[in-house]
C-alpha positions in Angstrom: -8.5 -2.6 -11.7 -5.8 -0.2 -10.3 -2.3 -1.1 -9.2 -0.2 1.0 -6.8 3.5 1.0 -6.6 5.2 2.8 -3.6 8.7 3.9 -3.3 10.9 6.1 -1.2 11.1 4.5 2.2 14.4 3.8 4.0 16.5 4.5 7.0 17.1 8.1 8.2 18.4 9.8 11.3 16.1 11.8 13.5 15.5 15.2 12.1 16.0 14.0 8.5 13.6 13.8 5.6 12.2 11.2 3.3 9.8 11.4 0.4 7.4 8.6 -0.3 5.8 8.2 -3.7 2.8 6.3 -5.0 2.2 5.6 -8.6 -1.2 4.5 -9.8 -1.9 2.6 -13.0 -4.7 0.7 -14.6 -8.4 1.5 -15.0 -8.5 5.1 -13.8 -11.5 7.1 -14.9 -12.1 9.6 -12.1 -10.0 11.6 -9.7 -10.2 9.9 -6.3 -9.0 10.9 -2.8 -5.7 9.5 -1.7 -4.4 8.7 1.7 -1.2 7.7 3.4 -1.4 5.3 6.3 1.1 3.8 8.6 1.1 0.7 10.7 3.2 0.1 13.9 3.9 -3.5 14.8 0.9 -5.1 16.4 -1.3 -2.1 15.7 -3.9 -1.3 13.1 -3.2 1.0 10.2 -3.8 4.7 11.0 -4.3 7.6 8.7 -1.4 9.9 8.4 -2.5 12.3 5.7 -5.3 12.5 3.1 -5.8 14.6 0.0 -9.3 14.9 -1.5 -10.1 14.9 -5.1 -10.3 18.7 -5.0 -7.0 19.0 -3.3 -7.9 19.7 0.3 -5.7 18.0 2.8 -6.0 16.6 6.3 -3.2 15.4 8.6 -2.9 13.4 11.8 -2.1 15.7 14.7 1.2 13.9 15.2 2.5 14.9 11.8 1.0 18.3 11.2 3.6 20.8 10.2 6.1 18.1 9.4 4.5 16.0 6.6 3.0 17.3 3.3 0.8 15.2 1.0 0.5 16.1 -2.6 -0.6 14.6 -5.9 -0.3 15.0 -9.6 -3.6 14.1 -11.2 -2.1 14.2 -14.7 0.6 11.7 -13.9 -1.5 9.7 -11.4 1.2 10.0 -8.8 1.1 11.1 -5.2 3.7 11.7 -2.6 4.2 12.3 1.1 7.1 14.6 2.0 8.2 13.8 5.6 10.5 16.3 7.3 11.8 16.5 10.9 11.3 12.8 11.2 11.2 11.3 14.7 11.9 7.8 15.9 8.2 7.4 16.6 7.5 7.8 12.9 9.1 4.4 12.4 6.5 2.3 10.7 5.3 0.6 7.6 3.7 3.2 5.3 0.9 2.5 2.9 -0.7 4.4 0.1 -4.4 4.0 -0.4 -5.9 5.2 -3.6 -8.8 4.1 -5.9 -9.9 1.5 -3.4 -6.5 -0.2 -3.5 -3.6 -0.5 -1.1 0.0 -0.2 -2.0 2.5 -2.9 -1.0 3.9 -0.8 1.9 7.3 0.8 2.4 9.3 0.7 5.6 10.4 4.0 7.2 12.9 3.7 10.0 14.1 6.7 11.9 17.1 6.2 14.1 17.7 8.3 17.2 
């Protein structure tokens, strides 16, 4: 079983930056794809960014050029660097890795 711990959310002004981190621990035997999702109130979770086991990345159109996903396989950590944040990025962000969801971290962007 794998556990995920997220950190790095918070309150930031529009145009600012935040870096979300996701640390995996437990029974990890293979390198797996990792994704960051976000959920707006009353909405389903949506994919923000994904990094495959080989390192290729995909981004939602709304965050392309502003967000960067990365991972450190040796440390079993992943991150989402978010730049040029907008109020519409305000949401609860989740890491999904090894078939497990993180606890979620709130990102709030003020205008």
